LUMDREN-523182 format. One record per residue (C-alpha): residue number from 1; residue in three letters; y, z, x. Coordinates in Angstrom, 3 decimals. Example, Ala and Ser with C-alpha at 12.3 -4.5 7.8 and 13.67 -1.06 7.14 Angstrom:
+-----+------+----------+----------+----------+
!  nr ! rest !        y !        z !        x !
+-----+------+----------+----------+----------+
!   1 !  ALA !   -4.500 !    7.800 !   12.300 !
!   2 !  SER !   -1.060 !    7.140 !   13.670 !
+-----+------+----------+----------+----------+
***
This chain:
+-----+------+----------+----------+----------+
!  nr ! rest !        y !        z !        x !
+-----+------+----------+----------+----------+
!   1 !  UNK !   -0.780 !   29.914 !  -22.270 !
!   2 !  UNK !   -2.116 !   26.444 !  -21.290 !
!   3 !  UNK !   -0.080 !   24.769 !  -18.554 !
!   4 !  UNK !    0.426 !   21.110 !  -19.226 !
!   5 !  UNK !    0.129 !   18.511 !  -16.372 !
!   6 !  UNK !    3.282 !   17.648 !  -14.812 !
!   7 !  UNK !    2.701 !   13.841 !  -15.080 !
!   8 !  UNK !    0.864 !   11.627 !  -12.536 !
!   9 !  UNK !    2.046 !   11.572 !   -8.763 !
!  10 !  UNK !    0.722 !    9.502 !   -6.013 !
!  11 !  UNK !    1.300 !    8.555 !   -2.143 !
!  12 !  UNK !    2.430 !    5.084 !   -1.083 !
!  13 !  UNK !   -0.450 !    2.834 !   -0.379 !
!  14 !  UNK !   -2.034 !    3.670 !    3.000 !
!  15 !  UNK !   -3.160 !    0.183 !    4.299 !
!  16 !  UNK !   -6.024 !    0.353 !    6.329 !
!  17 !  UNK !   -6.497 !   -1.616 !    9.363 !
!  18 !  UNK !   -9.451 !   -3.856 !    8.729 !
!  19 !  UNK !  -10.387 !   -5.665 !    5.620 !
!  20 !  UNK !  -12.855 !   -4.482 !    3.277 !
!  21 !  UNK !  -13.390 !   -0.792 !    4.723 !
!  22 !  UNK !  -15.599 !    0.210 !    2.075 !
!  23 !  UNK !  -18.126 !    1.698 !    4.426 !
!  24 !  UNK !  -15.673 !    3.404 !    6.692 !
!  25 !  UNK !  -14.130 !    4.836 !    3.357 !
!  26 !  UNK !  -17.592 !    6.008 !    2.380 !
!  27 !  UNK !  -18.167 !    7.748 !    5.737 !
!  28 !  UNK !  -14.560 !    9.280 !    5.845 !
!  29 !  UNK !  -15.759 !   10.566 !    2.046 !
!  30 !  UNK !  -18.845 !   12.116 !    3.540 !
!  31 !  UNK !  -16.608 !   13.820 !    6.044 !
!  32 !  UNK !  -13.945 !   14.897 !    3.679 !
!  33 !  UNK !  -16.196 !   15.871 !    0.737 !
!  34 !  UNK !  -14.943 !   13.299 !   -1.527 !
!  35 !  UNK !  -17.427 !   12.244 !   -4.121 !
!  36 !  UNK !  -17.928 !    9.124 !   -5.916 !
!  37 !  UNK !  -16.308 !    9.022 !   -9.828 !
!  38 !  UNK !  -16.140 !    5.696 !  -11.067 !
!  39 !  UNK !  -15.249 !    1.944 !  -10.226 !
!  40 !  UNK !  -12.193 !    0.471 !  -12.118 !
!  41 !  UNK !  -12.222 !   -3.270 !  -12.417 !
!  42 !  UNK !   -9.256 !   -5.273 !  -11.745 !
!  43 !  UNK !   -7.141 !   -7.336 !  -14.089 !
!  44 !  UNK !   -3.848 !   -9.207 !  -14.734 !
!  45 !  UNK !   -1.715 !   -8.050 !  -12.049 !
!  46 !  UNK !   -4.215 !   -5.030 !  -11.297 !
!  47 !  UNK !   -6.377 !   -4.576 !   -8.174 !
!  48 !  UNK !   -9.819 !   -3.205 !   -8.619 !
!  49 !  UNK !  -10.472 !    0.119 !   -6.950 !
!  50 !  UNK !  -13.120 !    2.997 !   -6.749 !
!  51 !  UNK !  -12.119 !    6.466 !   -7.787 !
!  52 !  UNK !  -13.177 !    9.507 !   -5.449 !
!  53 !  UNK !  -12.843 !   13.074 !   -6.414 !
!  54 !  UNK !  -11.020 !   14.938 !   -3.409 !
!  55 !  UNK !  -12.309 !   18.078 !   -4.281 !
!  56 !  UNK !   -8.828 !   19.499 !   -5.247 !
!  57 !  UNK !   -8.398 !   20.094 !   -8.963 !
!  58 !  UNK !   -6.425 !   17.187 !  -10.560 !
!  59 !  UNK !   -6.100 !   14.984 !   -7.057 !
!  60 !  UNK !   -8.043 !   11.853 !   -6.777 !
!  61 !  UNK !   -8.373 !    9.535 !   -3.966 !
!  62 !  UNK !   -8.448 !    5.938 !   -4.871 !
!  63 !  UNK !  -10.029 !    3.014 !   -2.629 !
!  64 !  UNK !   -8.484 !   -0.811 !   -3.558 !
!  65 !  UNK !   -9.154 !   -4.221 !   -2.240 !
!  66 !  UNK !   -6.317 !   -7.085 !   -2.233 !
!  67 !  UNK !   -7.187 !  -10.447 !   -2.814 !
!  68 !  UNK !   -5.257 !  -11.164 !    0.750 !
!  69 !  UNK !   -8.030 !   -9.324 !    2.598 !
!  70 !  UNK !   -6.050 !   -5.840 !    2.661 !
!  71 !  UNK !   -7.522 !   -2.847 !    1.401 !
!  72 !  UNK !   -6.291 !    0.682 !    1.332 !
!  73 !  UNK !   -5.979 !    4.359 !    0.029 !
!  74 !  UNK !   -3.885 !    6.134 !   -2.529 !
!  75 !  UNK !   -3.805 !    9.783 !   -3.401 !
!  76 !  UNK !   -3.126 !   10.461 !   -6.797 !
!  77 !  UNK !   -2.397 !   13.573 !   -8.769 !
!  78 !  UNK !   -2.303 !   14.657 !  -12.469 !
!  79 !  UNK !   -1.112 !   17.948 !  -11.834 !
!  80 !  UNK !    1.837 !   17.489 !   -9.896 !
!  81 !  UNK !    3.052 !   16.389 !   -6.230 !
!  82 !  UNK !    2.040 !   19.738 !   -4.372 !
!  83 !  UNK !   -1.321 !   19.062 !   -2.894 !
!  84 !  UNK !   -0.660 !   15.321 !   -2.001 !
!  85 !  UNK !    0.779 !   16.084 !    1.527 !
!  86 !  UNK !   -2.755 !   17.794 !    2.245 !
!  87 !  UNK !   -4.567 !   14.614 !    1.279 !
!  88 !  UNK !   -2.507 !   12.476 !    2.645 !
!  89 !  UNK !   -2.884 !   14.168 !    6.022 !
!  90 !  UNK !   -6.638 !   13.892 !    5.642 !
!  91 !  UNK !   -6.763 !   10.144 !    4.707 !
!  92 !  UNK !   -4.287 !    9.610 !    7.909 !
!  93 !  UNK !   -6.401 !   12.040 !   10.069 !
!  94 !  UNK !   -9.789 !   10.402 !    9.435 !
!  95 !  UNK !   -8.822 !    6.656 !    8.432 !
!  96 !  UNK !   -5.589 !    6.008 !   10.504 !
!  97 !  UNK !   -4.004 !    3.580 !    8.523 !
!  98 !  UNK !   -0.996 !    1.593 !    9.405 !
!  99 !  UNK !    2.153 !    3.608 !    9.842 !
! 100 !  UNK !    5.345 !    2.611 !    8.596 !
! 101 !  UNK !    6.791 !    2.018 !   11.960 !
! 102 !  UNK !    3.960 !   -0.176 !   12.646 !
! 103 !  UNK !    4.219 !   -2.284 !    9.602 !
! 104 !  UNK !    8.000 !   -3.185 !   10.591 !
! 105 !  UNK !    6.667 !   -3.937 !   14.263 !
! 106 !  UNK !    4.122 !   -6.036 !   13.149 !
! 107 !  UNK !    6.759 !   -8.069 !   11.126 !
! 108 !  UNK !    9.014 !   -8.326 !   14.112 !
! 109 !  UNK !    6.505 !   -8.956 !   16.693 !
! 110 !  UNK !    3.032 !   -9.484 !   15.265 !
! 111 !  UNK !    0.979 !  -12.549 !   15.658 !
! 112 !  UNK !    0.800 !  -13.503 !   12.075 !
! 113 !  UNK !    4.262 !  -12.635 !   10.267 !
! 114 !  UNK !    3.227 !  -13.805 !    6.810 !
! 115 !  UNK !    0.219 !  -11.643 !    6.857 !
! 116 !  UNK !    2.526 !   -8.792 !    8.283 !
! 117 !  UNK !    4.940 !   -9.306 !    5.426 !
! 118 !  UNK !    2.377 !   -9.094 !    2.996 !
! 119 !  UNK !    0.544 !   -6.090 !    4.321 !
! 120 !  UNK !    4.253 !   -4.383 !    4.816 !
! 121 !  UNK !    4.874 !   -5.072 !    1.064 !
! 122 !  UNK !    1.803 !   -3.268 !   -0.036 !
! 123 !  UNK !    2.273 !   -0.263 !    1.987 !
! 124 !  UNK !    5.945 !   -0.072 !    1.792 !
! 125 !  UNK !    7.376 !    3.226 !    0.912 !
! 126 !  UNK !    7.559 !    4.382 !   -2.824 !
! 127 !  UNK !   11.449 !    4.057 !   -2.748 !
! 128 !  UNK !   13.348 !    1.276 !   -1.446 !
! 129 !  UNK !   13.685 !    1.333 !    2.364 !
! 130 !  UNK !   16.586 !   -0.404 !    3.994 !
! 131 !  UNK !   14.408 !   -1.345 !    6.892 !
! 132 !  UNK !   11.847 !   -2.797 !    4.762 !
! 133 !  UNK !   14.324 !   -4.575 !    2.482 !
! 134 !  UNK !   16.369 !   -6.133 !    5.763 !
! 135 !  UNK !   13.149 !   -7.825 !    6.818 !
! 136 !  UNK !   12.163 !   -8.940 !    3.240 !
! 137 !  UNK !   15.432 !  -10.464 !    2.723 !
! 138 !  UNK !   15.596 !  -12.313 !    6.081 !
! 139 !  UNK !   12.095 !  -13.489 !    5.663 !
! 140 !  UNK !   13.045 !  -14.926 !    2.171 !
! 141 !  UNK !   15.533 !  -17.382 !    3.894 !
! 142 !  UNK !   13.044 !  -18.479 !    6.825 !
! 143 !  UNK !   12.609 !  -21.988 !    7.876 !
! 144 !  UNK !    8.784 !  -21.764 !    7.397 !
! 145 !  UNK !    7.537 !  -21.899 !    3.987 !
! 146 !  UNK !    4.602 !  -19.623 !    4.371 !
! 147 !  UNK !    7.129 !  -16.895 !    5.733 !
! 148 !  UNK !    9.204 !  -17.510 !    2.421 !
! 149 !  UNK !    6.202 !  -16.992 !    0.422 !
! 150 !  UNK !    4.874 !  -13.988 !    2.004 !
! 151 !  UNK !    8.401 !  -12.456 !    1.629 !
! 152 !  UNK !    8.345 !  -13.224 !   -2.237 !
! 153 !  UNK !    4.874 !  -11.895 !   -2.743 !
! 154 !  UNK !    5.782 !   -8.663 !   -0.473 !
! 155 !  UNK !    8.953 !   -8.005 !   -2.619 !
! 156 !  UNK !    6.914 !   -8.053 !   -5.768 !
! 157 !  UNK !    4.288 !   -5.776 !   -4.479 !
! 158 !  UNK !    6.804 !   -3.253 !   -3.464 !
! 159 !  UNK !    8.019 !   -2.504 !   -7.076 !
! 160 !  UNK !   11.320 !   -2.141 !   -5.950 !
! 161 !  UNK !   14.021 !   -3.341 !   -8.198 !
! 162 !  UNK !   16.417 !   -3.573 !   -5.396 !
! 163 !  UNK !   14.453 !   -6.585 !   -4.351 !
! 164 !  UNK !   15.364 !   -8.485 !   -7.612 !
! 165 !  UNK !   18.916 !   -9.891 !   -6.555 !
! 166 !  UNK !   17.307 !  -11.277 !   -3.221 !
! 167 !  UNK !   14.478 !  -12.926 !   -5.278 !
! 168 !  UNK !   17.206 !  -14.522 !   -7.608 !
! 169 !  UNK !   19.110 !  -15.734 !   -5.067 !
! 170 !  UNK !   16.094 !  -17.773 !   -3.576 !
! 171 !  UNK !   15.361 !  -18.757 !   -7.009 !
! 172 !  UNK !   18.814 !  -20.661 !   -6.991 !
! 173 !  UNK !   18.911 !  -21.926 !   -3.437 !
! 174 !  UNK !   15.624 !  -22.498 !   -2.068 !
! 175 !  UNK !   15.385 !  -26.202 !   -1.458 !
! 176 !  UNK !   11.610 !  -26.147 !   -2.514 !
! 177 !  UNK !   10.962 !  -26.194 !   -6.441 !
! 178 !  UNK !    7.711 !  -24.381 !   -5.924 !
! 179 !  UNK !    9.666 !  -21.808 !   -3.890 !
! 180 !  UNK !   12.421 !  -21.454 !   -6.595 !
! 181 !  UNK !    9.618 !  -20.818 !   -9.311 !
! 182 !  UNK !    7.542 !  -18.439 !   -7.167 !
! 183 !  UNK !   11.150 !  -16.584 !   -6.653 !
! 184 !  UNK !   11.843 !  -16.560 !  -10.194 !
! 185 !  UNK !    8.430 !  -15.024 !  -11.524 !
! 186 !  UNK !    8.308 !  -12.258 !   -8.594 !
! 187 !  UNK !   12.124 !  -11.381 !   -9.918 !
! 188 !  UNK !   10.975 !  -11.197 !  -13.539 !
! 189 !  UNK !    7.813 !   -9.274 !  -12.671 !
! 190 !  UNK !    9.999 !   -6.631 !  -10.645 !
! 191 !  UNK !   12.518 !   -6.757 !  -13.667 !
! 192 !  UNK !    9.817 !   -5.916 !  -16.063 !
! 193 !  UNK !    8.674 !   -3.046 !  -14.419 !
! 194 !  UNK !    9.473 !    0.203 !  -15.732 !
! 195 !  UNK !    8.545 !    3.317 !  -13.387 !
! 196 !  UNK !    8.601 !    5.915 !  -16.076 !
! 197 !  UNK !    5.344 !    4.319 !  -17.431 !
! 198 !  UNK !    3.377 !    5.067 !  -14.348 !
! 199 !  UNK !    2.764 !    7.242 !  -11.491 !
! 200 !  UNK !    5.917 !    8.660 !   -9.447 !
! 201 !  UNK !    5.610 !    7.920 !   -5.811 !
! 202 !  UNK !    5.730 !   10.912 !   -3.608 !
! 203 !  UNK !    6.809 !    9.839 !    0.064 !
! 204 !  UNK !    4.933 !   11.828 !    2.579 !
! 205 !  UNK !    5.479 !   11.708 !    6.254 !
! 206 !  UNK !    3.361 !    9.669 !    8.593 !
! 207 !  UNK !    0.953 !   11.792 !   10.638 !
! 208 !  UNK !    1.568 !    9.544 !   13.701 !
! 209 !  UNK !    5.286 !    8.163 !   13.258 !
! 210 !  UNK !    4.932 !    6.323 !   16.631 !
! 211 !  UNK !    1.676 !    4.278 !   16.035 !
! 212 !  UNK !   -1.765 !    5.367 !   16.223 !
! 213 !  UNK !   -3.768 !    1.838 !   17.224 !
! 214 !  UNK !   -5.654 !    3.874 !   20.017 !
! 215 !  UNK !   -6.457 !    6.724 !   17.761 !
! 216 !  UNK !   -7.804 !    4.116 !   14.980 !
! 217 !  UNK !  -10.188 !    3.147 !   17.621 !
! 218 !  UNK !  -11.300 !    6.538 !   18.121 !
! 219 !  UNK !  -11.809 !    7.154 !   14.591 !
! 220 !  UNK !  -13.822 !    4.059 !   13.995 !
! 221 !  UNK !  -16.203 !    4.727 !   16.515 !
! 222 !  UNK !  -16.659 !    8.064 !   15.009 !
! 223 !  UNK !  -17.088 !    6.770 !   11.600 !
! 224 !  UNK !  -19.516 !    4.255 !   12.757 !
! 225 !  UNK !  -21.574 !    7.126 !   13.949 !
! 226 !  UNK !  -21.494 !    8.845 !   10.426 !
! 227 !  UNK !  -22.596 !    5.403 !    9.044 !
! 228 !  UNK !  -25.254 !    4.953 !   11.380 !
! 229 !  UNK !  -26.660 !    8.551 !   10.921 !
! 230 !  UNK !  -26.441 !    8.209 !    6.823 !
+-----+------+----------+----------+----------+
***
């Protein structure tokens, strides 16, 4: 009997700590035995990405780059969610991306709040998280225009329907017509999103929930050695 695939599942986007980290991802792939499969060009509303075979049947590792200078990793499964935790642990262990607690901390206390908001939108959990949603909502009413823009872009990137009411309120009440237009477009984008048409996000635990900036520095030195030896 042939077992039918259980649909596509994926991890959240693991946002890497430096922009355009293709060399580091290539070094991690060498260490982990991930092999190049193909490149997928970007399109309307889609980021370009590189597909790597993880070595596990039906599990791929996707490296993407975003226009804002952000990049990251997603693990994708066509045979069910069971092995995603193992791949997620490998990704976190060798590349040490931003942990969820750190994404929130950067919004609250980081040096660049707009950039932190956009980073958090890309790296947010698969399901609406109250802590993230509260920060996006507060930023949507901020006095600084760049903070409001970043919050709207972040909410659109999450894919969460729960962000639609926040965006609709901004579309009605923001004093800047350009902001109202941006909020309207973001709300329309989220309202049109149909989760059944794509992969189901499997929330896997952070390997270093308390933060891991010091571990990232160590990991980058080790990957730099791999790059230098290649």
